[in-house]
MARDREN-172687 format. One line per 5 residues: number of its first residue (from 1); for each residue x, y, z of N, C-alpha, C. Coordinates in steps of 0.1 Angstrom, whole numbers. Example, Ala and Ser with C-alpha at 12.3 -4.5 7.8 and 13.67 -1.06 7.14 Angstrom:
<rs>
1 = 132:-57:78:123:-45:78:132:-33:78  128:-22:71:137:-11:71:129:0:79 .
</rs>
This chain:
<rs>
1 = 8:-12:0:0:0:0:9:12:0  6:22:-9:15:34:-10:10:45:0  19:54:2:16:65:12:5:74:7  4:76:-7:-6:84:-12:-20:78:-9  -22:65:-10:-34:58:-7:-38:60:7 .
6 = -29:60:16:-31:62:30:-37:76:33  -34:86:25:-39:99:28:-52:103:21  -57:94:13:-70:97:6:-81:99:16  -89:109:14:-100:113:22:-113:105:18  -119:97:27:-130:89:24:-142:98:20 .
11 = -142:111:24:-154:119:20:-151:128:9  -139:126:2:-135:136:-9:-145:135:-20  -147:147:-27:-155:148:-39:-147:157:-48  -151:156:-61:-144:165:-71:-142:157:-84  -136:164:-94:-135:158:-107:-126:145:-107 .
16 = -116:144:-97:-107:133:-97:-111:122:-87  -123:124:-81:-127:114:-71:-128:100:-77  -134:98:-89:-135:85:-94:-121:78:-97  -112:85:-102:-99:80:-105:-92:77:-91  -93:86:-82:-87:84:-69:-93:71:-62 .
21 = -106:69:-63:-112:58:-57:-107:45:-63  -106:45:-77:-101:33:-83:-86:30:-80  -79:41:-79:-65:39:-75:-64:34:-61  -73:38:-52:-72:33:-38:-75:18:-38  -84:13:-46:-87:-1:-47:-74:-9:-50 .
26 = -67:-4:-60:-55:-11:-65:-44:-10:-54  -44:1:-46:-33:2:-36:-36:-6:-24  -49:-8:-20:-51:-15:-8:-52:-30:-10  -55:-35:-22:-57:-49:-24:-45:-58:-20  -32:-55:-23:-21:-63:-18:-20:-64:-3 .
31 = -25:-54:4:-24:-54:19:-34:-63:25  -45:-66:18:-56:-75:24:-56:-89:18  -50:-90:6:-49:-103:0:-38:-104:-11  -27:-111:-7:-16:-112:-17:-21:-121:-28  -29:-131:-26:-33:-140:-36:-42:-133:-46 .
36 = -52:-126:-42:-60:-119:-52:-53:-107:-59  -43:-102:-52:-35:-91:-59:-27:-98:-70  -24:-111:-68:-17:-118:-79:-26:-122:-90  -38:-127:-87:-46:-133:-97:-55:-123:-105  -60:-113:-98:-70:-104:-104:-64:-97:-117 .
41 = -51:-93:-117:-46:-86:-129:-46:-95:-141  -48:-109:-139:-49:-117:-151:-62:-116:-158  -72:-110:-152:-85:-109:-158:-85:-99:-169  -95:-100:-178:-96:-90:-189:-99:-76:-182  -95:-65:-189:-96:-52:-183:-111:-49:-178 .
46 = -121:-54:-186:-134:-51:-182:-139:-58:-169  -131:-67:-164:-134:-75:-152:-126:-71:-140  -114:-66:-142:-104:-64:-131:-110:-55:-120  -116:-44:-125:-120:-34:-115:-132:-39:-107  -142:-45:-114:-154:-50:-106:-151:-62:-97 .
51 = -142:-71:-101:-138:-82:-93:-130:-77:-81  -121:-67:-83:-114:-61:-72:-124:-55:-62  -134:-48:-67:-144:-41:-59:-152:-52:-51  -156:-62:-58:-163:-73:-51:-155:-79:-40  -142:-82:-42:-134:-88:-32:-133:-78:-20 .
56 = -131:-65:-22:-129:-56:-11:-142:-54:-3  -154:-55:-10:-166:-54:-3:-168:-66:7  -164:-78:2:-165:-90:10:-155:-89:21  -144:-83:19:-134:-82:30:-139:-73:41  -146:-62:37:-151:-54:48:-162:-61:56 .
61 = -170:-69:49:-180:-77:56:-173:-87:65  -163:-93:61:-155:-103:69:-149:-96:81  -144:-84:79:-137:-76:90:-147:-73:101  -159:-69:97:-170:-67:107:-173:-80:115  -173:-91:108:-177:-104:114:-166:-109:123 .
66 = -153:-107:120:-142:-113:127:-137:-105:139  -140:-92:139:-134:-84:150:-139:-88:164  -130:-92:173:-135:-97:186:-141:-86:195  -138:-73:192:-143:-62:200:-158:-59:198  -164:-65:187:-178:-62:184:-187:-73:190 .
71 = -198:-70:196:-207:-80:201:-215:-85:189  -223:-96:191:-231:-101:180:-241:-91:175  -247:-84:184:-258:-75:180:-251:-63:172  -239:-59:176:-232:-48:169:-228:-53:155  -224:-65:154:-220:-70:141:-232:-70:132 .
76 = -243:-75:137:-256:-75:129:-259:-61:124  -259:-52:133:-262:-38:130:-253:-33:119  -240:-34:121:-230:-29:111:-232:-37:98  -235:-49:98:-237:-57:86:-249:-51:78  -260:-49:86:-272:-43:79:-269:-30:73 .
81 = -262:-21:80:-259:-8:75:-250:-9:63  -240:-18:63:-231:-19:52:-238:-24:40  -246:-35:42:-254:-40:31:-263:-30:24  -269:-22:32:-278:-11:27:-270:-1:20  -258:3:25:-250:13:18:-245:8:5 .
86 = -242:-5:4:-237:-10:-9:-249:-10:-19  -261:-13:-14:-273:-14:-23:-278:0:-26  -273:11:-19:-277:24:-21:-291:27:-16  -295:20:-5:-308:21:0:-310:32:11  -320:39:10:-324:49:20:-313:58:24 .
91 = -312:60:37:-303:70:43:-289:64:46  -287:51:42:-275:44:46:-263:51:39  -253:54:47:-241:61:42:-229:54:46  -221:50:36:-208:43:38:-198:51:46  -198:64:44:-189:72:51:-192:73:66 .
96 = -205:75:69:-209:75:83:-207:62:90  -209:51:83:-206:38:88:-191:37:91  -183:41:82:-168:40:84:-164:48:96  -169:60:97:-165:69:109:-169:63:122  -180:56:122:-185:49:135:-177:36:137 .
101 = -175:28:127:-170:15:129:-155:15:131  -147:22:123:-133:21:123:-127:23:137  -131:33:145:-125:34:158:-128:22:167  -138:14:164:-142:3:173:-134:-9:170  -127:-10:159:-120:-22:156:-108:-24:165 .
106 = -105:-36:168:-94:-39:178:-81:-40:170  -70:-41:178:-57:-43:172:-55:-57:167  -64:-66:170:-63:-80:164:-67:-80:150  -74:-69:145:-77:-68:131:-65:-62:124  -61:-68:113:-50:-63:105:-51:-49:102 .
111 = -39:-42:102:-39:-27:100:-44:-24:86  -42:-33:76:-47:-30:63:-62:-31:62  -68:-41:70:-82:-42:71:-89:-30:78  -82:-25:88:-87:-13:95:-87:-1:86  -76:0:78:-75:10:68:-86:9:57 .
116 = -89:-3:53:-99:-6:43:-113:-1:48  -116:-4:61:-129:0:67:-129:15:68  -118:22:71:-118:37:72:-122:43:58  -118:36:48:-120:41:34:-131:34:27  -141:28:35:-152:21:29:-160:29:19 .
121 = -161:42:21:-169:50:12:-163:51:-2  -150:50:-2:-143:50:-16:-147:38:-23  -146:26:-16:-149:14:-23:-164:13:-27  -173:18:-19:-187:18:-22:-190:28:-34  -183:39:-35:-185:48:-46:-181:41:-59 .
126 = -171:33:-59:-167:25:-71:-179:16:-74  -184:9:-64:-195:0:-66:-207:7:-74  -210:19:-69:-221:26:-75:-219:31:-89  -206:30:-94:-203:34:-107:-204:24:-118  -207:11:-114:-209:0:-123:-222:0:-129 .
131 = -224:-8:-140:-238:-9:-146:-247:-17:-137  -260:-17:-140:-270:-22:-132:-268:-37:-129  -264:-45:-139:-262:-59:-137:-250:-62:-128  -240:-55:-129:-228:-57:-120:-232:-53:-106  -238:-41:-105:-242:-37:-91:-251:-47:-84 .
136 = -260:-53:-92:-269:-63:-86:-262:-75:-81  -252:-79:-89:-244:-91:-85:-236:-88:-72  -230:-76:-71:-222:-72:-59:-231:-70:-47  -242:-63:-49:-251:-61:-38:-257:-74:-32  -261:-83:-41:-266:-96:-36:-256:-103:-28 .
141 = -244:-104:-33:-233:-111:-26:-232:-106:-12  -231:-92:-11:-229:-86:3:-241:-89:11  -253:-88:6:-265:-90:14:-266:-104:19  -264:-114:11:-264:-128:15:-253:-131:25  -241:-126:23:-230:-128:32:-233:-122:46 .
146 = -237:-110:46:-240:-102:58:-252:-108:66  -261:-114:59:-273:-120:65:-270:-133:71  -260:-141:65:-258:-154:70:-247:-156:79  -236:-148:78:-224:-151:86:-226:-150:102  -234:-140:107:-235:-139:121:-241:-151:128 .
151 = -249:-159:122:-254:-171:129:-243:-181:133  -232:-181:126:-221:-190:129:-212:-185:140  -213:-173:144:-205:-168:155:-211:-170:168  -224:-172:169:-231:-173:181:-226:-186:189  -223:-184:201:-218:-195:209:-203:-198:208 .
156 = -196:-191:199:-182:-192:199:-177:-204:190  -185:-214:188:-182:-225:179:-168:-232:183  -164:-231:196:-152:-237:200:-151:-252:198  -163:-258:199:-163:-273:197:-166:-277:183  -166:-268:174:-168:-272:160:-182:-271:155 .
161 = -184:-273:143:-198:-273:137:-204:-287:139  -217:-288:138:-223:-301:141:-220:-312:131  -220:-308:118:-218:-319:108:-214:-313:95  -211:-321:85:-206:-317:72:-217:-308:66  -230:-311:68:-240:-302:62:-239:-288:67 .
166 = -236:-286:80:-235:-273:86:-222:-266:81  -211:-274:79:-199:-269:73:-202:-263:59  -210:-270:51:-213:-265:38:-222:-253:39  -231:-252:48:-239:-240:50:-230:-228:54  -221:-230:63:-212:-220:67:-204:-215:54 .
171 = -199:-225:47:-190:-222:35:-199:-215:24  -212:-218:24:-220:-210:14:-220:-195:17  -222:-192:30:-223:-178:33:-210:-171:32  -199:-177:35:-186:-171:34:-178:-172:21  -183:-182:13:-175:-185:1:-184:-188:-11 .
176 = -194:-196:-10:-202:-200:-21:-209:-188:-28  -213:-179:-20:-220:-167:-26:-210:-159:-34  -197:-160:-31:-187:-153:-39:-186:-160:-52  -186:-173:-52:-186:-181:-65:-197:-177:-74  -209:-175:-68:-221:-171:-76:-219:-157:-81 .
181 = -213:-148:-73:-211:-134:-78:-201:-134:-89  -190:-141:-88:-180:-142:-99:-186:-147:-112  -194:-158:-111:-201:-163:-122:-210:-153:-129  -217:-146:-121:-226:-136:-127:-218:-125:-134  -207:-121:-128:-198:-110:-134:-192:-116:-147 .
186 = -188:-128:-147:-182:-134:-159:-192:-134:-170  -205:-138:-167:-215:-139:-177:-219:-125:-182  -219:-115:-173:-222:-101:-178:-211:-96:-187  -199:-101:-185:-187:-97:-193:-188:-102:-207  -193:-114:-209:-192:-121:-222:-205:-129:-226 .
191 = -211:-126:-237:-223:-134:-241:-220:-148:-243  -207:-151:-247:-203:-165:-249:-202:-173:-236  -198:-166:-225:-198:-172:-212:-212:-173:-207  -220:-163:-209:-234:-163:-205:-242:-174:-211  -238:-178:-223:-245:-190:-229:-242:-203:-222 .
196 = -231:-203:-214:-227:-215:-206:-231:-213:-191  -240:-204:-188:-243:-201:-174:-247:-213:-166  -256:-221:-172:-262:-233:-164:-250:-242:-160  -241:-245:-169:-230:-254:-166:-221:-248:-156  -218:-235:-156:-210:-228:-147:-217:-228:-133 .
201 = -230:-225:-133:-237:-223:-120:-237:-237:-112  -237:-248:-120:-238:-261:-113:-225:-263:-105  -214:-257:-109:-201:-259:-102:-196:-247:-94  -202:-236:-96:-196:-223:-90:-195:-225:-75  -206:-230:-68:-206:-231:-54:-195:-241:-49 .
206 = -194:-252:-56:-185:-263:-53:-170:-257:-54  -168:-249:-64:-155:-243:-66:-151:-235:-53  -160:-227:-49:-157:-219:-37:-156:-228:-25  -164:-239:-24:-163:-248:-13:-149:-254:-12  -143:-258:-23:-130:-264:-23:-119:-255:-18 .
211 = -120:-242:-23:-110:-232:-18:-112:-229:-3  -125:-228:1:-127:-225:15:-123:-236:24  -127:-249:20:-123:-260:29:-108:-261:30  -101:-258:19:-86:-257:19:-81:-247:30  -87:-236:30:-83:-225:40:-86:-230:54 .
216 = -98:-236:56:-102:-241:69:-92:-251:74  -88:-261:66:-79:-271:70:-65:-266:72  -61:-256:64:-48:-250:66:-47:-242:79  -58:-235:82:-58:-226:93:-64:-231:106  -65:-244:108:-71:-250:120:-66:-244:133 .
221 = -53:-243:133:-47:-239:146:-47:-224:148  -47:-216:138:-48:-202:139:-62:-199:143  -72:-205:138:-86:-203:141:-89:-207:156  -83:-219:160:-85:-223:174:-79:-213:184  -68:-207:180:-62:-197:189:-72:-185:191 .
226 = -80:-182:181:-90:-171:181:-103:-176:188  -103:-189:192:-115:-194:198:-126:-200:189  -122:-203:177:-131:-209:167:-126:-222:161  -136:-230:158:-132:-243:151:-143:-245:141  -140:-247:128:-149:-248:118:-150:-263:113 .
231 = -144:-272:120:-145:-286:116:-158:-292:120  -163:-302:113:-176:-308:116:-174:-320:126  -182:-319:137:-180:-329:148:-184:-343:143  -193:-345:134:-198:-358:130:-186:-366:124  -178:-360:115:-167:-367:109:-157:-372:119 .
236 = -154:-364:129:-144:-368:139:-150:-378:149  -163:-377:152:-169:-386:161:-169:-400:155  -171:-401:142:-171:-414:135:-157:-420:136  -147:-411:136:-133:-416:137:-128:-418:151  -137:-415:161:-133:-417:175:-126:-406:181 .
241 = -128:-394:177:-122:-382:183:-132:-372:187  -130:-366:198:-139:-355:203:-132:-341:201  -138:-333:193:-132:-320:190:-131:-311:202  -138:-314:213:-136:-306:225:-121:-308:230  -115:-319:226:-101:-321:231:-90:-316:221 .
246 = -95:-309:211:-86:-304:200:-75:-294:206  -63:-297:203:-51:-289:207:-40:-292:198  -31:-282:196:-19:-285:187:-10:-296:193  -4:-303:184:6:-313:189:-1:-326:194  -13:-329:190:-20:-340:196:-14:-354:192 .
251 = -10:-355:179:-5:-368:175:-15:-379:175  -28:-375:173:-39:-384:175:-43:-391:161  -42:-404:160:-46:-411:148:-61:-409:144  -70:-410:154:-84:-407:150:-86:-393:145  -79:-383:150:-81:-369:145:-75:-369:131 .
256 = -64:-375:129:-58:-375:115:-67:-382:105  -74:-393:110:-83:-400:101:-95:-391:97  -100:-383:106:-111:-374:103:-106:-363:94  -94:-358:96:-88:-348:87:-87:-353:73  -83:-366:71:-82:-371:58:-95:-373:51 .
261 = -106:-375:59:-119:-376:53:-123:-362:47  -119:-351:54:-122:-338:49:-113:-334:37  -101:-340:37:-93:-338:25:-99:-344:13  -105:-356:15:-112:-363:4:-123:-354:-2  -131:-348:8:-142:-340:3:-137:-328:-4 .
266 = -127:-321:2:-121:-309:-5:-116:-313:-19  -109:-324:-20:-104:-329:-32:-115:-330:-43  -126:-336:-39:-138:-337:-48:-143:-323:-53  -143:-314:-44:-147:-300:-48:-138:-294:-57  -125:-296:-55:-115:-290:-64:-116:-297:-78 .
271 = -120:-309:-79:-122:-315:-92:-134:-308:-99  -144:-304:-91:-155:-296:-97:-150:-282:-102  -140:-277:-94:-134:-264:-98:-127:-265:-111  -121:-276:-113:-114:-278:-126:-125:-279:-138  -135:-286:-135:-146:-287:-146:-152:-273:-148 .
276 = -154:-265:-138:-159:-251:-139:-150:-244:-149  -137:-245:-146:-127:-237:-154:-127:-242:-169  -128:-255:-171:-128:-260:-184:-141:-257:-192  -151:-253:-185:-164:-249:-191:-163:-235:-197  -153:-227:-193:-151:-214:-198:-145:-215:-212 .
281 = -148:-206:-221:-143:-206:-235:-127:-207:-235  -122:-215:-243:-107:-216:-243:-100:-204:-246  -106:-194:-254:-99:-182:-257:-100:-172:-246  -108:-175:-235:-108:-166:-223:-97:-169:-214  -85:-168:-219:-73:-173:-211:-71:-165:-198 .
286 = -74:-152:-198:-73:-145:-186:-82:-150:-175  -94:-153:-178:-103:-158:-167:-99:-172:-163  -95:-180:-173:-91:-193:-170:-78:-193:-161  -69:-184:-164:-57:-183:-155:-61:-178:-141  -70:-169:-140:-75:-164:-127:-80:-176:-119 .
291 = -88:-185:-125:-93:-197:-118:-82:-207:-116  -74:-210:-125:-64:-220:-125:-53:-218:-114  -49:-205:-113:-39:-202:-103:-44:-205:-89  -57:-201:-86:-62:-204:-73:-64:-219:-71  -69:-226:-81:-71:-240:-80:-58:-248:-78 .
296 = -48:-244:-86:-35:-251:-84:-29:-249:-71  -29:-237:-65:-24:-235:-52:-32:-242:-41  -45:-244:-43:-53:-251:-33:-49:-266:-34  -48:-272:-45:-44:-286:-46:-31:-289:-40  -21:-280:-42:-8:-282:-36:-8:-280:-21 .
301 = -17:-271:-16:-18:-270:-2:-24:-282:5  -35:-288:-2:-40:-301:3:-30:-312:3  -21:-312:-7:-11:-322:-7:-1:-320:5  2:-308:8:11:-305:19:5:-309:32  -8:-306:34:-15:-310:46:-15:-325:47 .
306 = -17:-332:36:-18:-347:37:-4:-353:40  6:-347:35:20:-352:38:24:-348:52  19:-337:58:23:-333:71:10:-333:80  3:-344:80:-10:-345:87:-9:-341:101  2:-342:108:3:-339:122:8:-324:124 .
311 = 7:-316:114:12:-302:115:4:-295:127  11:-285:133:4:-278:144:6:-263:142  9:-258:130:9:-244:126:7:-242:111  -1:-233:107:-4:-231:93:9:-229:85  19:-222:91:31:-220:83:38:-233:78 .
316 = 35:-244:85:41:-257:82:35:-262:69  23:-258:65:17:-263:53:15:-252:43  21:-241:44:20:-231:34:29:-234:22  24:-233:10:32:-237:-1:43:-227:-4  53:-231:-10:65:-222:-12:63:-213:-24 .
321 = 72:-203:-25:71:-194:-37:74:-202:-50  83:-212:-48:86:-220:-60:74:-228:-65  65:-233:-55:53:-239:-59:43:-230:-66  43:-218:-61:34:-207:-67:39:-205:-81  52:-203:-83:57:-200:-97:54:-212:-106 .
326 = 56:-224:-101:53:-236:-109:38:-237:-113  29:-233:-104:15:-233:-107:12:-223:-118  18:-211:-117:16:-201:-127:21:-205:-141  33:-211:-141:39:-215:-153:31:-226:-160  27:-236:-153:19:-247:-159:5:-242:-163 .
331 = -1:-234:-155:-14:-228:-159:-13:-220:-172  -3:-212:-173:-2:-203:-184:1:-211:-197  10:-222:-196:13:-230:-207:1:-238:-212  -7:-243:-203:-18:-252:-207:-32:-246:-207  -33:-233:-206:-46:-226:-204:-56:-230:-215 .
336 = -51:-232:-227:-61:-235:-238:-63:-249:-240  -56:-258:-233:-57:-273:-236:-65:-280:-224  -77:-284:-226:-84:-291:-216:-77:-304:-212  -72:-311:-222:-66:-324:-220:-53:-323:-211  -45:-313:-214:-33:-311:-206:-36:-305:-192 .
341 = -46:-297:-191:-50:-293:-178:-55:-304:-169  -63:-313:-175:-67:-325:-167:-55:-333:-163  -46:-335:-172:-34:-343:-168:-26:-336:-157  -24:-322:-158:-17:-315:-148:-24:-316:-134  -37:-315:-134:-45:-317:-122:-43:-331:-116 .
346 = -43:-341:-124:-42:-355:-119:-28:-357:-113  -18:-351:-119:-4:-352:-114:-3:-345:-101  -8:-333:-100:-7:-324:-88:-15:-331:-77  -26:-337:-80:-34:-343:-69:-31:-357:-65  -21:-363:-73:-18:-377:-70:-14:-379:-56 .
351 = -19:-390:-50:-16:-393:-36:-26:-387:-26  -34:-378:-30:-44:-373:-21:-55:-384:-18  -62:-383:-6:-73:-392:-4:-83:-391:-16  -88:-403:-20:-97:-403:-32:-108:-393:-30  -111:-386:-41:-122:-375:-40:-135:-381:-36 .
356 = -141:-374:-27:-154:-379:-21:-165:-369:-23  -176:-373:-28:-188:-364:-30:-194:-362:-16  -198:-349:-14:-205:-346:-1:-220:-344:-3  -225:-349:-15:-239:-347:-17:-248:-352:-6  -244:-363:0:-253:-369:10:-254:-361:22 .
361 = -245:-352:24:-245:-344:36:-250:-330:34  -250:-325:22:-252:-311:19:-266:-307:22  -268:-295:27:-281:-289:28:-280:-274:24  -290:-269:18:-289:-256:13:-289:-246:24  -282:-235:22:-283:-223:30:-296:-216:27 .
366 = -300:-206:35:-313:-199:32:-310:-184:30  -307:-180:18:-305:-166:15:-317:-158:18  -316:-145:17:-328:-137:19:-339:-141:9  -351:-139:12:-363:-144:4:-362:-141:-10  -358:-129:-14:-357:-125:-28:-347:-133:-36 .
371 = -338:-139:-29:-327:-146:-36:-328:-161:-36  -339:-167:-30:-339:-181:-28:-340:-189:-41  -348:-184:-50:-350:-191:-63:-336:-192:-70  -329:-181:-71:-316:-181:-78:-306:-190:-70  -306:-189:-57:-297:-197:-49:-299:-212:-51 .
376 = -312:-215:-52:-315:-229:-54:-310:-234:-67  -310:-226:-78:-305:-230:-91:-290:-232:-90  -283:-222:-83:-269:-223:-82:-264:-234:-73  -272:-239:-64:-268:-250:-55:-272:-263:-60  -276:-264:-73:-281:-277:-78:-271:-288:-77 .
381 = -258:-285:-76:-248:-295:-76:-249:-302:-62  -255:-296:-52:-256:-302:-39:-245:-298:-30  -235:-291:-34:-224:-286:-26:-225:-271:-24  -222:-266:-13:-222:-252:-11:-208:-246:-10  -201:-235:-22:-189:-229:-19:-193:-218:-10 .
386 = -157:-183:-7:-143:-182:-5:-142:-171:5  -141:-175:15:-139:-164:25:-124:-163:28  -120:-150:31:-106:-148:34:-97:-151:22  -85:-152:25:-75:-153:14:-75:-168:9  -70:-170:-3:-68:-184:-7:-55:-189:-2 .
391 = -52:-202:-5:-41:-209:2:-27:-203:2  -24:-195:-8:-10:-191:-10:-5:-183:2 .
</rs>
């Protein structure tokens, strides 16, 4: 983030406001997500700005949800105000929200995230500059995310989620809805992609599910330190382990067996992510690369978790810069070849627990009433998807 971006006034107006707001988006993005700062520039020019904006809106919603200084009722109120501001409804004002919220955030929230909240008005002004279809996709994503996330914070969740179905429901609100948003933005960008909407929507949620499950598995111990556990109790109970006993350095075979079952489910979702990517036109290489880089890094992260199943810190299963470069190189070389991409995926995933469908466990989330019909179509695959950063 550069010093000029830090000095931008969230209430500024004038002939250069639009350019300044767009510049701010580009400046803040690397501070809140190195992965998206890497992948978004691969998108066609017509998509870069709106996808950046969508990610930053989701990150603001995440920051409200994750800050430990805010009570559940306060989070709900700020989520409602933010959602209304993004939608441009009534008297809701992103600048007023930022002025009230930013001083309330604790030091446990990253400095870049606190900076993003202080400048929320700039991000929302960019949102309001897009066309109606893009604005609708962004607004719906924020509304569904803000309506669904708070339910999963109640009670602390220290003992984990009840079952895989609830894990999918959680992942829908924090990730699946982002997959739906991206699909809508891709379809709005290209009539040829729009013609493949049904095929993409069948796998959009599962794509996000795979990325989010990878993050959950990688960050088990970081989340536990914060007082949260997003693992499903039913999986570990079947393996003979009680998540109430979860602690770093366990060396527990039943726990590792449960972890491998989740690796198998995540592996299955990433196979869906590959099929989603291959459904995109071959000449849309920028969008394919955007998807492939995230997919490749997730597969390699799962492999590292599987190989170091007894890890007790996320740094131990973080992929190396060399692995990131290899992912980028292979994706770029094979972006137009479905056969070579399938081969590359098979080689990268070799040795992982066999992919497992989670259809038997999945249950649909319940978006706001106006969105239920569309959410039902998007969830037709039976899996619910990206919250936070991706695995790199």
